[in-house]
ROSE-4610 file (N, C-alpha, C; in Angstrom, 1 decimal, always signed):
// ROSE-4610
residu = [M/M/M/R/R/R/D/D/D/D/D/D/K/K/K/D/D/D/I/I/I/P/P/P/T/T/T/G/G/G/S/S/S/P/P/P/L/L/L/E/E/E/D/D/D/C/C/C/W/W/W/L/L/L/P/P/P/L/L/L/E/E/E/Q/Q/Q/V/V/V/A/A/A/A/A/A/A/A/A/C/C/C/A/A/A/V/V/V/E/E/E/P/P/P/E/E/E/W/W/W/L/L/L/L/L/L/R/R/R/H/H/H/I/I/I/E/E/E/D/D/D/G/G/G/L/L/L/F/F/F/V/V/V/G/G/G/M/M/M/V/V/V/S/S/S/V/V/V/G/G/G/G/G/G/T/T/T/W/W/W/R/R/R/F/F/F/S/S/S/T/T/T/V/V/V/G/G/G/L/L/L/A/A/A/R/R/R/A/A/A/R/R/R/R/R/R/M/M/M/R/R/R/E/E/E/L/L/L/E/E/E/R/R/R/N/N/N/F/F/F/D/D/D/A/A/A/V/V/V/P/P/P/E/E/E/L/L/L/A/A/A/A/A/A/L/L/L/V/V/V/A/A/A/D/D/D/M/M/M/L/L/L/E/E/E/E/E/E/M/M/M/D/D/D/R/R/R/L/L/L/R/R/R/A/A/A/R/R/R/L/L/L/R/R/R/R/R/R/A/A/A/G/G/G/L/L/L/I/I/I]
num = [1/1/1/2/2/2/3/3/3/4/4/4/5/5/5/6/6/6/7/7/7/8/8/8/9/9/9/10/10/10/11/11/11/12/12/12/13/13/13/14/14/14/15/15/15/16/16/16/17/17/17/18/18/18/19/19/19/20/20/20/21/21/21/22/22/22/23/23/23/24/24/24/25/25/25/26/26/26/27/27/27/28/28/28/29/29/29/30/30/30/31/31/31/32/32/32/33/33/33/34/34/34/35/35/35/36/36/36/37/37/37/38/38/38/39/39/39/40/40/40/41/41/41/42/42/42/43/43/43/44/44/44/45/45/45/46/46/46/47/47/47/48/48/48/49/49/49/50/50/50/51/51/51/52/52/52/53/53/53/54/54/54/55/55/55/56/56/56/57/57/57/58/58/58/59/59/59/60/60/60/61/61/61/62/62/62/63/63/63/64/64/64/65/65/65/66/66/66/67/67/67/68/68/68/69/69/69/70/70/70/71/71/71/72/72/72/73/73/73/74/74/74/75/75/75/76/76/76/77/77/77/78/78/78/79/79/79/80/80/80/81/81/81/82/82/82/83/83/83/84/84/84/85/85/85/86/86/86/87/87/87/88/88/88/89/89/89/90/90/90/91/91/91/92/92/92/93/93/93/94/94/94/95/95/95/96/96/96/97/97/97/98/98/98/99/99/99/100/100/100/101/101/101/102/102/102/103/103/103]
x = [-14.2/-13.7/-14.0/-13.1/-13.2/-13.9/-14.5/-15.0/-13.9/-14.0/-12.9/-12.6/-13.6/-13.3/-12.4/-12.3/-11.4/-10.0/-9.7/-8.4/-7.5/-6.4/-5.6/-5.1/-4.9/-4.4/-3.3/-2.5/-1.4/-0.3/+0.7/+1.8/+2.7/+3.1/+4.0/+5.3/+5.8/+7.1/+7.9/+8.9/+9.7/+10.3/+10.7/+11.4/+10.5/+9.2/+8.2/+7.8/+7.9/+7.6/+6.4/+5.4/+4.2/+4.0/+3.6/+3.4/+2.2/+2.2/+1.2/-0.2/-0.4/-1.7/-2.3/-1.4/-1.8/-2.1/-1.4/-1.6/-3.0/-3.2/-4.4/-5.6/-5.5/-6.6/-6.8/-5.7/-5.9/-6.5/-6.3/-6.8/-8.2/-8.6/-9.9/-9.9/-8.8/-8.7/-8.1/-8.3/-7.7/-6.2/-5.4/-4.0/-3.6/-4.5/-4.3/-4.3/-5.1/-5.1/-3.7/-3.1/-1.8/-0.7/-0.8/+0.1/+0.0/-1.2/-1.3/-0.7/-0.8/-0.3/+1.3/+1.8/+3.2/+3.8/+3.1/+3.6/+3.5/+2.6/+2.4/+3.4/+4.2/+5.2/+4.6/+3.5/+2.8/+3.3/+4.1/+4.7/+6.2/+6.9/+8.3/+8.9/+10.1/+10.8/+10.3/+9.6/+9.0/+10.1/+9.9/+10.9/+10.3/+10.9/+10.5/+11.5/+11.1/+12.0/+11.5/+12.4/+12.1/+10.8/+10.6/+9.4/+8.1/+8.2/+7.1/+7.3/+6.3/+6.3/+6.1/+6.9/+6.8/+6.6/+5.7/+5.4/+5.9/+6.4/+6.7/+5.3/+5.3/+4.0/+3.7/+4.8/+4.6/+3.9/+4.3/+3.7/+2.2/+1.9/+0.6/-0.3/+0.3/-0.5/-0.7/+0.3/+0.1/-1.0/-1.0/-2.0/-3.4/-3.5/-4.8/-5.3/-4.3/-4.7/-5.1/-4.4/-4.7/-6.1/-6.3/-7.6/-8.7/-8.6/-9.6/-9.9/-8.8/-9.0/-9.7/-9.3/-9.9/-11.4/-11.7/-13.1/-14.0/-13.5/-14.3/-14.4/-13.4/-13.4/-13.4/-13.5/-13.4/-12.2/-11.1/-9.8/-9.1/-8.5/-7.7/-6.5/-5.9/-4.7/-3.6/-3.3/-2.2/-2.5/-3.7/-4.1/-4.1/-4.5/-4.5/-3.1/-2.1/-0.7/-0.2/-0.5/+0.0/-0.5/-1.8/-2.3/-1.7/-1.5/-0.8/+0.6/+1.3/+2.6/+2.6/+1.6/+1.5/+1.1/+0.2/-0.2/+1.0/+1.8/+3.0/+4.0/+4.2/+5.1/+4.5/+3.2/+2.7/+2.9/+2.8/+3.0/+4.5/+5.4/+6.8/+7.1/+6.5/+6.7/+6.1/+4.9/+4.3/+5.2/+5.8/+6.6/+7.9/+8.4/+9.6/+9.2/+8.0/+7.6/+7.4/+6.8/+6.7/+8.0/+9.0/+10.3/+11.0/+10.7/+11.3/+10.5/+9.4/+8.6/+7.8/+7.5/+6.7/+5.3/+4.9/+3.4/+3.2]
y = [+6.3/+5.3/+3.9/+3.0/+1.6/+0.9/-0.2/-1.2/-2.0/-2.5/-3.3/-4.5/-5.1/-6.3/-5.9/-4.6/-4.2/-4.0/-4.1/-3.8/-5.1/-5.0/-6.1/-6.7/-8.0/-8.7/-9.6/-10.1/-11.0/-10.8/-11.6/-11.5/-10.3/-9.6/-8.4/-8.8/-8.0/-8.1/-6.9/-7.1/-6.0/-5.1/-5.6/-4.8/-4.1/-4.2/-3.5/-2.2/-1.1/+0.2/+0.7/+1.3/+1.8/+3.3/+4.0/+5.4/+5.7/+6.9/+7.3/+7.2/+7.6/+7.5/+6.1/+5.2/+3.8/+3.2/+3.6/+3.1/+3.7/+5.0/+5.6/+4.9/+4.6/+3.9/+2.5/+1.8/+0.5/+0.5/+1.6/+1.7/+2.4/+2.8/+3.6/+4.8/+5.6/+6.9/+7.9/+9.1/+10.2/+10.3/+10.7/+10.8/+11.8/+12.7/+13.7/+12.9/+11.9/+11.1/+10.5/+9.9/+9.4/+10.4/+11.6/+12.7/+13.2/+13.3/+13.7/+12.7/+11.5/+10.4/+10.4/+10.7/+10.7/+11.9/+13.1/+14.3/+14.2/+13.4/+13.1/+12.1/+11.5/+10.5/+9.1/+8.8/+7.5/+6.4/+6.7/+5.8/+5.9/+4.9/+4.9/+4.3/+4.7/+4.1/+4.5/+5.7/+6.1/+6.6/+6.5/+7.0/+8.0/+9.2/+10.2/+10.3/+9.9/+9.9/+11.1/+12.1/+13.2/+13.9/+14.0/+14.6/+13.8/+12.5/+11.6/+10.5/+10.4/+9.4/+8.0/+7.1/+5.6/+4.8/+3.8/+2.9/+1.5/+0.8/-0.6/-1.3/-2.6/-3.3/-3.5/-3.5/-3.6/-2.3/-1.2/+0.1/+0.1/-0.5/-0.7/-1.4/-2.5/-3.3/-2.5/-1.7/-0.8/+0.2/+0.8/+1.8/+1.2/+0.0/-0.7/-1.0/-1.5/-1.7/-0.4/+0.6/+1.9/+2.4/+2.3/+2.8/+2.0/+0.7/-0.2/+0.2/+0.4/+0.8/+2.1/+3.0/+4.4/+4.3/+3.6/+3.5/+2.6/+1.4/+0.5/+0.8/+1.4/+1.7/+3.2/+4.0/+5.5/+5.9/+5.2/+5.4/+6.7/+7.4/+8.5/+8.0/+8.7/+8.2/+7.6/+8.3/+7.9/+6.5/+6.3/+5.0/+3.9/+4.3/+3.3/+2.9/+3.9/+3.6/+2.7/+2.9/+2.1/+0.7/+0.5/-0.8/-1.5/-0.8/-1.4/-1.8/-1.0/-1.4/-2.8/-2.9/-4.1/-5.3/-5.1/-6.2/-6.6/-5.6/-6.0/-6.8/-6.4/-7.1/-8.6/-8.7/-10.0/-10.9/-10.3/-11.0/-11.5/-10.6/-11.0/-12.1/-12.0/-13.1/-14.4/-14.4/-15.6/-16.2/-15.4/-15.9/-16.6/-16.0/-16.6/-17.9/-18.0/-19.3/-20.3/-19.9/-20.9/-21.4/-20.4/-20.8/-21.8/-21.6/-22.5/-23.8/-23.9/-25.1/-25.3/-24.2/-24.2/-24.0/-23.6/-23.5/-24.0]
z = [-10.6/-9.6/-10.0/-9.6/-9.9/-8.8/-9.1/-8.1/-7.6/-6.4/-5.8/-6.6/-7.3/-8.1/-9.3/-9.7/-10.8/-10.4/-9.1/-8.6/-8.8/-9.5/-9.7/-8.4/-8.4/-7.2/-7.7/-6.7/-7.0/-6.0/-6.1/-5.2/-5.5/-4.5/-4.8/-5.4/-6.3/-6.9/-6.5/-5.7/-5.1/-6.2/-7.4/-8.3/-9.4/-9.2/-10.1/-9.5/-10.3/-9.9/-10.7/-10.0/-10.6/-10.4/-11.4/-11.3/-10.3/-9.7/-8.8/-9.3/-10.6/-11.2/-11.3/-11.6/-11.7/-10.3/-9.3/-8.0/-7.5/-7.7/-7.4/-8.0/-9.3/-10.0/-9.4/-9.1/-8.5/-7.1/-6.4/-5.0/-5.0/-6.2/-6.3/-5.4/-5.5/-4.8/-5.8/-5.4/-6.3/-6.0/-7.0/-6.8/-5.6/-5.3/-4.2/-2.9/-2.8/-1.5/-1.3/-2.3/-2.2/-1.9/-2.6/-2.3/-0.9/-0.3/+1.1/+2.0/+1.7/+2.6/+2.5/+1.3/+1.1/+1.9/+1.7/+2.4/+3.9/+4.4/+5.8/+6.4/+5.5/+5.9/+6.1/+5.6/+5.8/+4.9/+3.9/+3.0/+3.1/+3.5/+3.6/+2.3/+2.0/+0.9/-0.5/-0.5/-1.8/-2.7/-4.0/-5.0/-5.9/-6.0/-6.9/-8.0/-9.3/-10.4/-11.3/-11.5/-12.3/-11.9/-10.6/-10.1/-10.1/-10.5/-10.6/-9.5/-8.6/-7.6/-8.2/-7.7/-8.1/-6.8/-7.0/-5.9/-6.3/-5.3/-5.5/-5.3/-5.7/-5.5/-4.1/-3.2/-1.8/-1.3/-1.9/-1.6/-2.1/-3.2/-3.7/-2.7/-2.2/-1.2/+0.1/+0.5/+1.7/+1.4/+0.3/-0.1/+0.0/-0.5/-0.5/+0.9/+1.7/+3.1/+3.8/+3.6/+4.3/+3.8/+2.5/+2.0/+2.6/+2.7/+3.3/+4.7/+5.5/+6.9/+7.0/+6.2/+6.3/+5.9/+4.9/+4.4/+5.3/+5.6/+6.4/+7.9/+8.4/+9.9/+10.2/+9.2/+9.3/+10.1/+9.8/+10.5/+10.0/+10.9/+10.4/+9.7/+8.8/+8.0/+8.9/+10.0/+10.9/+11.5/+11.9/+12.5/+11.4/+10.2/+9.1/+8.8/+8.8/+8.6/+9.7/+10.9/+12.0/+11.9/+11.6/+11.5/+10.3/+9.2/+8.0/+8.4/+9.2/+9.7/+10.4/+11.3/+12.1/+11.2/+10.3/+9.4/+8.5/+8.1/+7.3/+8.1/+9.3/+10.2/+10.4/+10.6/+10.8/+9.5/+8.4/+7.1/+7.1/+7.4/+7.4/+8.4/+9.6/+10.6/+10.1/+9.5/+9.0/+7.9/+7.1/+6.0/+6.6/+7.6/+8.3/+8.9/+9.5/+10.1/+9.0/+7.9/+6.8/+6.2/+6.1/+5.6/+6.6/+7.9/+8.9/+9.0/+8.3/+8.3/+9.6/+10.3/+11.5/+11.3/+10.1/+9.8/+8.4]
């Protein structure tokens, strides 16, 4: 497993797709963790190409948030996904406010 400081950071690029194994390594989880969350419907917009799951960098950010919530707060996966949904919505709203020059 990797230490959190080894996880790459940066702004998400919508058109970049990462393989499941790379996302798992970046999130310091086993690939099975991601597969369980996919099977449980906790990631929307997932793409499977030739039987291989691909994540957008937005999906990577979501996986990181969910992992942090599960580890830091002992949250069940469904709760971590719900909180991740709310945080993503807050990010979108803040971006709209910035574009409108209100913050």
